[in-house]
N, C-alpha and C positions, 0 to 999 in steps of 0.2 A: 439545550435541545428545544425544538419548536414543534408545533403540531404538524403532523404529516399523515399521508394516506397509509403508510406502513403500520404505524402504531398511532392511532388517532389522537390519543390523549397523552402521548409521550411528553414528559416535561411538566405535567400538571401536578407538581409536588406541593405539599402543604404550604410551604413558604410562598409559592407563586399564587396560590389561592388567596392567602391572606393579603398579599401585596395588591392583588386585583381589587379586593373589597376596599382596601384603604385608598386605592387610587380614585375612588368616587366619593371620598369624604368621610368614611366611617373609620372608627378606631376599633380594631379587633382585640379581644382579650385573650386570644390564643386557643380558645376552645373550638374544636373542629370535629364534626361527626359526619361520616359518609352516610347518605340515605340510599335506599334501594332504587337504583336506576341503571339501566344498561344502555339505552340509546344515547343519553347524555350523561354528564357527571353532576350529581346534585349533592350539596353539602349543607348541613346546618352550621352556621358560623356564629360564634359568640361575639357580641358587641359590647363595648364598655358602657356601663350604666344604662343600657337599653335591652329590649328583648332581642333574642337571637334573630338572625335573618336566614333565609334560605337562598343559597346561591346556585344557579343553574349554569353550567358551562356547556355550550352547545357543541354537538359533534361536528368537527370540521367537514365541510363539503356536503352536508346533508341538505340544509336549507340556505337560501341566499339571505342576505341582510333584509332585503325587501320582503321576503316571505315571512321571516321572523317578525318583522315590524307589523305585517298584516295580522298575524296572530295576536300581537300585543294590542293592536287597535281594536280588534274584535273583543278582547277581554275588557278593554276600557269602556267600550260601548255597553257591554253587559253590566259592568259595575255602575255606570251612569244610570242604568235602569233599576238599580238597587237589587241586582241579582247576586246571590252568594257565590261569587267566583273569586278565586285568589289570583289577582292580577299583578303584573310586575310593577315595581315601584318606579315612579317618575322622578328622575334626578336631573335638575337643570334642563327640563324639557325633553329628556331622553329616557328610553327604557333599555336600550341595547348598548353594551359597552365592549371595548376591546382592551386586552392587556396581555402582554407576553405572547402574542400570536393566537390567543383564544378570545372567543366572544362569550359574553355572559350577561345574565340579568339577575336582579335581586327581587325577592318576594318576601312579604311578611310571613312569619311562621303562623301556621294554622293548625291547631290541635284537632283531635277527633278520632273516631274509630270507624272501622268498615261497617257499612250499613247492612241491615238484615233485609235483603230485598224480598224475602218471602212474606213479610208482613204486609197485609193490605193497606194499612194507613201509610206506611212508608212508600209503597208503590204509587199510591195516589199522590202523595207529596212530590215524589220524583216526577210523576207525569205533569203536574202543574208547572214545576220549575223548568222541565224540558220544553214545554210549550212556550214559556216565556223566553227561554234561550233561543228557540227557533223563530220567535217573532223578531228578535234582534237580528238573527242570522239572515232572515229574509229581506231585511231592509236594503241591503246592498250586496254586491258580489265580491268575492275574492278576485283580484286581478292577477295574482301571481301564484297562489298556492294551488296544489294539485286537486284533481277531481277523483273521487273514489268511484271507479267504474270497472267494467270487465277487463279493459285493456290494462289499466295501471296496476290493478291488484292480481289479475289472472293471467292474461296473455304474456305480459312483461315478466311476471314471475316464472312462468313455465320456460319461456325462451332463455332467460338468464341462467336458470339452473342447468338446462341442457347445454347451452353454449360454453358454460364454465365447467362442465363435466363433474358436477358436484355429487351426483348419485352413484352408488356402487354399480359397477358395470353390469352385473347380473340382474339388477333391478331397474335399470334406466328405462328400457323399452316398455316394461310393464307399467311403471309409474307414468311414463309419458302418455301411453294409450289411455290410462284411466283418467289422467288429468285433462286430456283433450275431450274425453267423453263428459267429464264433469263440467267443462266450459260450455259444451253444447247444452247441458241442462241449465246452466246459468243463463245462457242466451234465451232459452225457452221461457224461463221465469220472467226475464225482462220483457219479452214479447207479450206475455199474458198480462203483465202490469200495465203495459202501454207507456205513454209519455207522462211521467210524474214530475212534480216540481222538485228542483234541487236547490239547496241553500247552504249557507255556511253552518258547519256542524262542529260539535266537540270532536267527534270522529272516533273516540276510544273510550266511551263512557261505561267502563266496567267498575266493579266495586272498589278496585284499588285506586281509582281516580276520584272517589267521592269520600269525603270525611264527614262523619255524622257527629253532631254535637247536640246538646239539649235544645238549641235553637233551630235544628234541622240540618240539612246537607250543605256542604260547601264543595264546589267543583274545583278540581285542581288539574294541572297538566294538560293544557290545550295544545301541546306540541304536535299532535296528530290532527289538528283542525284541518278540515278539507271541505270541499263542496261535495254534496251528495244528497240522497233522499233522507227525509226525516226519520224513517224507520231505522236507519243505521244507529241513531242515538237511543233507540228504544229496545231493540231486540236483545241487547246484551244485559238488560235488566232481568231477563227471563232465564229460568233454569228448570230442569226436570223433564218429565215426559210431556207429550202433546197436551194432555188434559190439564196438567199443572201449569204449563205455559199459557194455555188459553185462559185459565182463571186469573193468573198473574197479569196478563195483558189487559184483561177486562178492567182491573183496578188501575193500571197505568193509564188506560184510555179514559177512564172516568175522570181522572185528574187532568189529563192533557186537554180534553175537549172543554174544560172549564174556560180555557183561554184561546185555544186554537183548534180549528177543525182538522181532523185526521182523514187522509185519503185512504180508504179501505183497499184500493188497488195495490198499495205498497206492501200489503200482507204477502203478496206473491214474491216479494224480494227477500224475505227473511232468510230462507235457506240458501238462496243464491249468494247473499252477502256473507253468510256463515262460511260457505264454500270458498269464496274469494279470500276471506280472512285466513282460512287454513292454508291456502296456497301461498299467500303473501307472507305468512309467518315463517314458512320453511325457507323462502327466498331471503327473508330478513336475516334469519340466523346464518345462512350461507354468506351473505354479503358482509356480515359483521365478524366473520370468523378470524380475521386478522387482528381483532381487538382481543387482547389477552383475557379480558373479563368474560368473553363468551365461551371459550373452551372450558374455563374453570366452572362456569355456572351451568352449562348445558353439555356435559361430556357425552351424553347419550346421542347427541345429534350425529356424531360421526360413526354411527353403527348401522348395520343392516336392519336391525330390529326397528330402529326409528322409521326407516322408509317403508318397511313392511306394514307398520301400523298406519302410516299415512295413506298407503294404498287401500287398506281396509276402510279407513275413515272416509276417503273420497268415494269409494264404492257405496258406502252407506248414504252419503250425501246425494249421490246420483239417484238412488231409490227414493229418498225423502223428497227430492225436488219434483218427482213425478206425482206426488200425492197432492190432494187439495191443500190450500194454504191454511195457516192457523186461523182458528175461529175464536175471537174474544168471547169470554163467558161472563 
């Protein structure tokens, strides 16, 4: 079997994974452990007389070779600036490989635990490192990778869900009306922010993509790297109510502005970006439903209750986007 659009990872059996690793010069010891990943397939692979490696097999059809290579080049540039990112290994001058119809990359294994983003010292540390990442990100542009904006995450998501009749018939018109109203709110947030700088981003900087060690954080999984405003990499560090997020963001900003100035106008975009992420997530689940891993992991997606909750969620976001922006404290 080979990779195809019907079952994206059909044929990616353990023996094929091991064969792929050995095709680039490593000798596997047979140990293989699947890691938590839905978009791609990620495995820890035992290597004879060496530390295990992490193998990422890319979802067919999602990114082009050039887009993946841009991500890898971004990681290499950050690594050259001594930033704690887990970058793909370079083997014979290459980072992206093919075997048995699949594309893959290898990464060094990095230990660590999920960070406690509520702690002021950790938030300041994260702020300093995110500023340095953004310094690298601002040096040049992505030529091929997507931009995170209202169209790519919002309008495209709405149009795809409606065109593919994903929603329950009795909820489709209600969800569509609320989603369109939410996008109007997003547009107003962008208008209030005005023209802000966009740059290369991590794009998905939540706690699951940061590994904390005694030496500090290590950033992993730049698979969602995109062009967008700096605030996209900062707002997901925050949690709780408005007061709590304001305090947390004050700590992040204290660290961030040690290395890079933050444009306060981007505060208008926090709830807009949260709204776009919510809409994009629903479309992402729907687009991936032909992958057997998704119905198994997200069985509640195919229920009326899921969409009822999304309608309420978007209504809450509509109200929040009309309020003044977050104030760092």
